[in-house]
C-alpha positions as CSV (number, residue, x, y, z in Angstrom):
1,X,0.0,0.0,0.0
2,X,2.9,2.4,0.8
3,X,4.5,1.6,-2.5
4,X,1.2,2.5,-4.3
5,X,0.9,5.7,-2.2
6,X,4.5,6.7,-3.0
7,X,4.1,6.1,-6.7
8,X,0.9,8.2,-6.7
9,X,2.7,11.1,-5.0
10,X,5.6,10.8,-7.4
11,X,3.3,10.9,-10.4
12,X,1.5,14.0,-9.0
13,X,4.8,15.7,-8.3
14,X,6.1,15.0,-11.8
15,X,2.9,16.1,-13.5
16,X,1.6,18.7,-11.1
17,X,1.7,21.6,-13.5
18,X,-0.2,19.9,-16.2
19,X,-2.8,18.7,-13.7
20,X,-3.2,22.3,-12.4
21,X,-3.6,23.6,-16.0
22,X,-6.1,20.9,-16.8
23,X,-8.2,21.7,-13.7
24,X,-8.2,25.4,-14.5
25,X,-9.3,24.8,-18.1
26,X,-11.9,22.3,-16.9
27,X,-13.2,24.9,-14.5
28,X,-13.5,27.4,-17.4
29,X,-15.4,24.9,-19.6
30,X,-17.7,23.9,-16.7
31,X,-18.5,27.6,-16.0
32,X,-19.4,28.1,-19.7
33,X,-21.6,25.1,-19.6
34,X,-23.4,26.5,-16.5
35,X,-23.9,29.7,-18.5
36,X,-25.7,27.6,-21.1
37,X,-23.2,28.3,-23.8
38,X,-23.8,26.0,-26.8
39,X,-22.2,22.6,-26.8
40,X,-20.6,23.0,-30.2
41,X,-19.2,26.4,-29.1
42,X,-17.7,24.8,-26.0
43,X,-16.1,22.1,-28.1
44,X,-14.4,24.7,-30.3
45,X,-13.3,26.6,-27.2
46,X,-11.8,23.4,-25.7
47,X,-10.0,22.8,-29.0
48,X,-8.6,26.3,-29.1
49,X,-7.5,26.2,-25.5
50,X,-5.8,22.8,-26.1
51,X,-3.7,24.3,-28.9
52,X,-2.6,27.2,-26.8
53,X,-1.8,25.0,-23.7
54,X,0.0,22.5,-25.9
55,X,2.3,25.2,-27.3
56,X,3.0,26.6,-23.8
57,X,3.7,23.2,-22.4
58,X,6.1,22.4,-25.2
59,X,8.0,25.7,-24.8
60,X,8.2,25.2,-21.0
61,X,9.2,21.5,-21.4
62,X,6.5,20.4,-19.0
63,X,5.5,16.7,-18.7
64,X,2.2,16.2,-20.5
65,X,1.0,13.0,-18.8
66,X,-1.3,14.9,-16.4
67,X,-3.3,16.3,-19.4
68,X,-3.1,13.3,-21.7
69,X,-4.5,11.1,-18.9
70,X,-7.8,13.0,-19.0
71,X,-7.8,12.6,-22.8
72,X,-7.3,8.8,-22.5
73,X,-10.1,8.5,-19.9
74,X,-12.5,10.3,-22.3
75,X,-11.5,8.0,-25.3
76,X,-11.9,4.9,-23.1
77,X,-15.4,6.0,-22.0
78,X,-16.4,6.5,-25.6
79,X,-14.9,3.2,-26.8
80,X,-16.8,1.5,-23.9
81,X,-19.9,2.3,-25.9
82,X,-18.9,1.2,-29.4
83,X,-19.5,-2.6,-29.1
84,X,-23.0,-2.4,-27.5
85,X,-23.9,0.5,-29.7
86,X,-23.0,-1.2,-33.0
87,X,-24.8,-4.4,-32.0
88,X,-28.0,-2.9,-30.5
89,X,-28.4,-0.1,-33.0
90,X,-27.8,-2.2,-36.2
91,X,-30.2,-4.9,-34.7
92,X,-32.8,-2.2,-34.0
93,X,-32.5,-0.5,-37.3
94,X,-32.8,-3.6,-39.5
95,X,-35.4,-5.3,-37.3
96,X,-37.6,-2.3,-37.6
97,X,-37.8,-2.8,-41.4
98,X,-41.0,-4.5,-42.6
99,X,-39.3,-6.5,-45.4
100,X,-35.9,-7.5,-46.7
101,X,-36.3,-5.5,-49.9
102,X,-36.1,-2.3,-47.8
103,X,-32.8,-3.6,-46.3
104,X,-31.4,-4.3,-49.8
105,X,-32.3,-0.8,-51.1
106,X,-30.8,1.0,-48.1
107,X,-27.7,-1.2,-48.2
108,X,-27.0,-0.7,-51.9
109,X,-27.4,3.1,-51.6
110,X,-25.1,3.2,-48.6
111,X,-22.3,1.2,-50.2
112,X,-22.7,3.1,-53.5
113,X,-22.1,6.4,-51.7
114,X,-19.2,5.0,-49.6
115,X,-17.3,3.6,-52.5
116,X,-18.1,6.4,-54.9
117,X,-16.8,9.1,-52.6
118,X,-13.7,7.0,-51.8
119,X,-12.9,6.8,-55.5
120,X,-13.3,10.6,-55.9
121,X,-11.2,11.1,-52.8
122,X,-8.4,9.0,-54.4
123,X,-8.6,11.1,-57.6
124,X,-8.3,14.3,-55.6
125,X,-5.4,13.0,-53.6
126,X,-3.7,12.0,-56.8
127,X,-4.2,15.3,-58.6
128,X,-3.1,17.4,-55.6
129,X,0.0,15.2,-55.0
130,X,1.0,15.6,-58.7
131,X,0.5,19.4,-58.4
132,X,2.4,19.9,-55.1
133,X,5.0,17.1,-55.7
134,X,5.6,16.6,-51.9
135,X,8.6,14.2,-52.5
136,X,10.6,16.8,-54.3
137,X,14.0,17.4,-52.7
138,X,13.5,15.0,-49.9
139,X,16.5,12.7,-49.2
140,X,15.9,10.8,-46.0
141,X,17.1,7.4,-44.9
142,X,14.6,4.7,-44.1
143,X,14.4,4.2,-40.3
144,X,16.3,1.2,-38.9
145,X,14.2,-1.8,-38.2
146,X,11.2,-0.6,-40.2
147,X,9.0,-3.5,-41.5
148,X,6.0,-2.9,-43.6
149,X,2.8,-4.5,-42.4
150,X,2.0,-7.8,-44.2
151,X,-0.9,-7.6,-46.7
152,X,-3.7,-9.9,-45.6
153,X,-4.6,-12.6,-48.1
154,X,-8.1,-12.7,-49.6
155,X,-8.9,-15.7,-47.3
156,X,-7.7,-13.8,-44.3
157,X,-9.9,-10.8,-45.1
158,X,-13.0,-13.0,-45.6
159,X,-12.4,-14.9,-42.4
160,X,-11.9,-11.7,-40.4
161,X,-15.3,-10.6,-41.5
162,X,-17.2,-13.8,-40.6
163,X,-18.3,-14.1,-37.0
164,X,-17.3,-17.3,-35.3
165,X,-17.7,-16.5,-31.6
166,X,-19.6,-13.2,-31.2
167,X,-18.9,-13.0,-27.5
168,X,-15.2,-13.4,-27.9
169,X,-15.1,-11.0,-30.9
170,X,-17.1,-8.4,-28.9
171,X,-14.5,-8.7,-26.0
172,X,-11.7,-8.1,-28.5
173,X,-13.4,-5.1,-30.0
174,X,-13.8,-6.7,-33.4
175,X,-16.7,-4.6,-34.7
176,X,-17.3,-5.9,-38.2
177,X,-18.0,-9.6,-37.2
178,X,-20.3,-8.3,-34.5
179,X,-22.1,-6.1,-37.1
180,X,-22.6,-9.1,-39.4
181,X,-23.9,-11.2,-36.5
182,X,-26.4,-8.4,-35.7
183,X,-27.6,-8.4,-39.3
184,X,-28.2,-12.2,-39.2
185,X,-30.3,-11.8,-36.0
186,X,-32.2,-8.8,-37.4
187,X,-33.1,-10.7,-40.6
188,X,-34.2,-13.7,-38.5
189,X,-36.5,-11.3,-36.5
190,X,-38.0,-10.0,-39.7
191,X,-38.6,-13.5,-41.1
192,X,-40.2,-14.9,-38.0
193,X,-42.2,-11.7,-37.4
194,X,-43.7,-11.9,-40.9
195,X,-45.3,-15.2,-39.9
196,X,-45.7,-14.9,-36.1
197,X,-45.6,-11.3,-35.0
198,X,-46.5,-12.2,-31.4
199,X,-43.4,-14.4,-31.2
200,X,-40.9,-11.6,-31.7
201,X,-42.8,-8.8,-30.0
202,X,-40.9,-9.3,-26.6
203,X,-37.6,-9.3,-28.5
204,X,-38.5,-6.1,-30.3
205,X,-39.6,-4.4,-27.1
206,X,-36.3,-5.5,-25.4
207,X,-34.2,-4.1,-28.3
208,X,-36.2,-0.8,-28.2
209,X,-35.6,-0.5,-24.4
210,X,-31.9,-1.2,-24.8
211,X,-31.7,1.4,-27.5
212,X,-33.2,4.1,-25.3
213,X,-31.0,3.2,-22.4
214,X,-27.9,3.3,-24.5
215,X,-28.8,6.7,-25.9
216,X,-29.0,8.0,-22.4
217,X,-25.6,6.6,-21.5
218,X,-24.2,8.2,-24.7
219,X,-25.6,11.6,-23.6
220,X,-23.8,11.2,-20.2
221,X,-20.4,10.5,-21.9
222,X,-20.8,13.1,-24.7
223,X,-21.2,15.9,-22.1
224,X,-17.5,15.3,-21.4
225,X,-16.5,16.1,-25.0
226,X,-15.3,19.7,-24.6
227,X,-13.0,18.5,-21.8
228,X,-11.8,15.4,-23.7
229,X,-11.1,17.5,-26.9
230,X,-9.0,20.0,-24.9
231,X,-6.9,17.2,-23.3
232,X,-6.4,15.3,-26.6
233,X,-5.4,18.3,-28.7
234,X,-3.1,19.7,-26.0
235,X,-1.2,16.4,-25.8
236,X,-0.9,16.2,-29.6
237,X,0.2,19.9,-29.9
238,X,2.8,19.4,-27.2
239,X,4.2,16.2,-28.8
240,X,4.9,17.5,-32.3
241,X,7.2,20.4,-32.6
242,X,8.2,22.6,-35.4
243,X,11.2,20.4,-36.3
244,X,8.8,17.6,-37.3
245,X,6.5,19.9,-39.1
246,X,9.3,21.5,-41.1
247,X,11.0,18.2,-42.1
248,X,7.9,16.8,-43.9
249,X,5.9,20.0,-44.2
250,X,5.2,19.4,-47.9
251,X,3.5,16.1,-47.1
252,X,1.3,17.7,-44.4
253,X,0.3,20.6,-46.6
254,X,-0.4,18.4,-49.6
255,X,-2.5,16.0,-47.5
256,X,-4.6,18.8,-45.8
257,X,-5.2,20.6,-49.1
258,X,-6.5,17.4,-50.6
259,X,-8.6,16.6,-47.5
260,X,-10.1,20.1,-47.4
261,X,-10.9,20.1,-51.1
262,X,-12.7,16.8,-50.7
263,X,-14.5,18.0,-47.6
264,X,-15.6,21.3,-49.2
265,X,-16.2,20.4,-52.9
266,X,-17.3,16.8,-52.7
267,X,-19.2,16.8,-49.4
268,X,-20.4,20.3,-49.7
269,X,-21.5,19.7,-53.4
270,X,-23.4,16.5,-52.5
271,X,-25.2,18.2,-49.6
272,X,-26.1,21.2,-51.8
273,X,-26.9,19.5,-55.1
274,X,-28.3,16.1,-54.1
275,X,-29.8,16.7,-50.6
276,X,-30.8,20.3,-51.5
277,X,-29.4,21.5,-48.1
278,X,-27.4,24.6,-47.3
279,X,-23.8,23.3,-46.9
280,X,-22.8,26.0,-44.4
281,X,-25.8,25.1,-42.2
282,X,-25.0,21.4,-42.6
283,X,-21.3,21.8,-41.6
284,X,-22.2,24.1,-38.6
285,X,-24.6,21.4,-37.3
286,X,-22.1,18.5,-37.6
287,X,-19.0,20.2,-36.2
288,X,-19.2,18.2,-32.9
289,X,-18.6,15.1,-35.1
290,X,-15.7,16.8,-36.9
291,X,-14.1,18.0,-33.7
292,X,-14.3,14.6,-31.9
293,X,-13.0,12.7,-35.0
294,X,-10.1,15.2,-35.4
295,X,-8.9,14.9,-31.9
296,X,-9.6,11.2,-31.2
297,X,-8.4,9.9,-34.6
298,X,-10.9,7.1,-34.4
299,X,-14.1,6.6,-36.4
300,X,-15.3,4.1,-33.7
301,X,-14.7,6.6,-30.9
302,X,-16.6,9.2,-32.9
303,X,-19.6,6.9,-33.5
304,X,-21.6,7.8,-30.4
305,X,-21.3,11.5,-31.1
306,X,-22.0,11.0,-34.8
307,X,-25.2,9.1,-34.0
308,X,-26.5,11.9,-31.8
309,X,-25.5,14.5,-34.5
310,X,-27.2,12.6,-37.3
311,X,-30.4,12.0,-35.5
312,X,-30.8,15.1,-33.3
313,X,-29.1,17.9,-35.2
314,X,-29.6,16.7,-38.9
315,X,-33.0,15.1,-38.1
316,X,-32.3,11.9,-40.0
317,X,-34.5,9.1,-38.9
318,X,-32.9,6.8,-36.2
319,X,-33.6,3.8,-38.6
320,X,-31.3,5.2,-41.3
321,X,-28.7,6.6,-38.8
322,X,-28.5,3.3,-36.9
323,X,-27.7,1.4,-40.1
324,X,-25.4,3.9,-41.9
325,X,-23.3,5.2,-39.0
326,X,-22.0,1.9,-37.6
327,X,-21.4,0.6,-41.1
328,X,-19.6,3.8,-42.0
329,X,-17.3,3.6,-39.0
330,X,-16.2,0.2,-40.3
331,X,-15.9,0.5,-44.1
332,X,-16.1,4.2,-45.1
333,X,-12.5,5.4,-45.6
334,X,-12.5,8.5,-47.8
335,X,-9.5,9.9,-46.0
336,X,-7.6,6.8,-45.0
337,X,-8.4,4.7,-48.1
338,X,-8.8,7.4,-50.7
339,X,-6.7,10.5,-50.2
340,X,-3.8,9.1,-48.2
341,X,-2.7,6.1,-50.3
342,X,-2.7,8.3,-53.4
343,X,-0.5,10.9,-51.8
344,X,1.9,8.4,-50.4
345,X,2.2,6.6,-53.8
346,X,3.1,9.8,-55.6
347,X,5.5,10.8,-52.8
348,X,7.2,7.4,-52.9
349,X,7.5,7.5,-56.6
350,X,9.2,10.9,-56.5
351,X,11.6,10.0,-53.7
352,X,12.8,6.9,-55.4
353,X,12.8,8.3,-58.9
354,X,10.1,5.9,-60.3
355,X,8.0,7.1,-63.2
356,X,4.3,6.3,-63.1
357,X,2.1,6.2,-66.2
358,X,-1.5,7.2,-66.8
359,X,-2.4,3.5,-66.5
360,X,-0.7,3.4,-63.1
361,X,-2.9,6.3,-62.0
362,X,-6.1,4.5,-63.1
363,X,-4.9,1.4,-61.3
364,X,-4.2,3.5,-58.2
365,X,-7.8,4.8,-58.0
366,X,-9.3,1.3,-58.7
367,X,-7.1,-0.4,-56.0
368,X,-8.0,2.4,-53.5
369,X,-11.7,1.6,-53.9
370,X,-11.2,-2.2,-53.8
371,X,-8.9,-2.0,-50.8
372,X,-11.3,0.2,-48.8
373,X,-13.7,-2.8,-48.9
374,X,-11.1,-5.4,-48.2
375,X,-9.6,-3.9,-45.0
376,X,-12.9,-3.4,-43.2
377,X,-12.1,-6.1,-40.7
378,X,-8.4,-5.4,-40.3
379,X,-6.9,-2.9,-37.8
380,X,-5.0,0.1,-39.2
381,X,-7.0,0.6,-42.5
382,X,-4.8,3.5,-43.7
383,X,-1.6,1.5,-43.4
384,X,-3.1,-1.6,-45.0
385,X,-4.7,0.4,-47.8
386,X,-1.5,2.2,-48.5
387,X,0.5,-1.1,-48.5
388,X,-1.9,-2.6,-51.0
389,X,-1.7,0.4,-53.3
390,X,2.1,0.6,-53.2
391,X,2.5,-3.1,-53.8
392,X,0.0,-3.0,-56.8
393,X,2.1,-0.1,-58.3
394,X,5.4,-1.8,-57.7
395,X,6.6,1.0,-55.4
396,X,8.9,0.5,-52.4
397,X,7.0,0.0,-49.1
398,X,9.8,2.0,-47.4
399,X,8.0,5.1,-48.6
400,X,5.6,4.7,-45.7
401,X,8.4,4.7,-43.2
402,X,9.6,8.1,-44.4
403,X,6.2,9.8,-43.7
404,X,5.6,7.9,-40.5
405,X,6.8,10.8,-38.4
406,X,3.9,13.0,-39.4
407,X,1.2,10.4,-40.1
408,X,-0.4,11.0,-36.7
409,X,-0.9,14.7,-37.5
410,X,-2.4,13.8,-40.9
411,X,-4.5,11.1,-39.4
412,X,-6.5,13.7,-37.5
413,X,-7.7,15.2,-40.8
414,X,-8.2,11.8,-42.4
415,X,-10.5,10.6,-39.6
416,X,-12.5,13.9,-39.7
417,X,-13.1,13.3,-43.4
418,X,-14.0,9.7,-42.8
419,X,-16.6,10.6,-40.1
420,X,-18.0,13.5,-42.2
421,X,-18.4,11.2,-45.2
422,X,-20.5,8.9,-43.0
423,X,-22.7,11.8,-41.9
424,X,-23.1,13.0,-45.5
425,X,-24.1,9.5,-46.6
426,X,-26.7,9.2,-43.8
427,X,-28.3,12.5,-45.0
428,X,-28.3,11.4,-48.7
429,X,-29.8,7.9,-48.0
430,X,-32.4,9.4,-45.6
431,X,-33.4,12.0,-48.2
432,X,-33.8,9.4,-50.9
433,X,-35.9,7.2,-48.5
434,X,-38.1,10.1,-47.3
435,X,-36.7,9.9,-43.8
436,X,-35.1,13.3,-43.5
437,X,-37.1,15.9,-41.6
438,X,-36.2,19.0,-43.6
439,X,-38.5,21.3,-41.7
440,X,-36.8,20.4,-38.4
441,X,-33.3,20.8,-40.0
442,X,-34.1,24.2,-41.3
443,X,-35.1,25.6,-38.0
444,X,-32.7,28.5,-37.1
445,X,-32.5,27.7,-33.4
446,X,-29.6,25.5,-32.2
447,X,-30.3,21.8,-32.0
448,X,-28.9,21.0,-28.6
449,X,-29.0,17.3,-29.0
450,X,-26.2,16.9,-26.5
451,X,-27.6,18.6,-23.4
452,X,-25.7,21.1,-21.4
453,X,-25.0,19.8,-17.9
454,X,-27.2,21.6,-15.4
């Protein structure tokens, strides 16, 4: 007991300043919440304070563990919800359908938008990389001991998607097999319910009750978002200094230009031209999703927030949101599978003096779309997608090692684009199915889906 007590005192002494800073910022954010300042505004304030505090901590050479601990707690609480959310919400969404034809229609539309936007993202990444030429003038040795991740075989990919022990896979956080298991159960409920409605009524009631309870737990956790965003962005800002940014600044700039163009032109264009919605209003309503995705760098961690945003702020029906959002967190990789592999491929070709032809460019886009499907059940989709693309083009895999130093910074933007793509697809599918409440969306007052703590 004394040893634990001494270790605790030592940790507090080492990290006391970052603890104090965190408590002061948390006090400010809590005060703003008590004053009923909007949730989205507090998220942005938390993000801004995180950048400022991160810069100060780096200049003062202060230990960051005191702050990053709070960020880790926030991410853990959100990840706690992912497995039950995916299972219950997908089950509830599909089981609420009256027939399997409706499931087929929604599924086809969802995948068409996911894959189509990933292909466009790859083209944008390719064109911007060719324009900026981020590998020009970079002469850097490959880090010692670097080993590229092995590309999974087709059999491995298929096996990783098929559930064998749902309980064990849920414990390991394997979301895709659990999602597929939920689909099997939901389809069975629809089939049995079409013949014996009374037999599945208790199951439907249980699923509905679980959904409502989970939504309440989500609200509890999401209230912590401004605090979590502050802690996460402060830790990231303090970790990456100007040396890292300057060394591979061209890669960072190229990536963010491509990501922003995809975000504004593709997503904004689809929202405006297809959904007939004001893009500025749309982006204003979804920025809690963008902020959480940007700071956590995890589509799964963003899922609870995204569900609340899609249903409560965009006013998409829970039936559509509960199907599209969990699926998007698993297979929608506009940033990781579209933009990023294209940029790394052009970067690697330039660094190693390899000429790519127009045919290679077409192959790059095609492989990006295909690999975005194939890595759904594999951890680290950006790394695997990039490995597949580089291998298909005959480029050295060591190119990934050169950009590894700044990948975490770029991953923030990639994840934000991934999560936004899922939100856009939810809106497009809901609009086509007549399950988008346009009148509620158009209301000028703020949709405080995520309640201010009283």
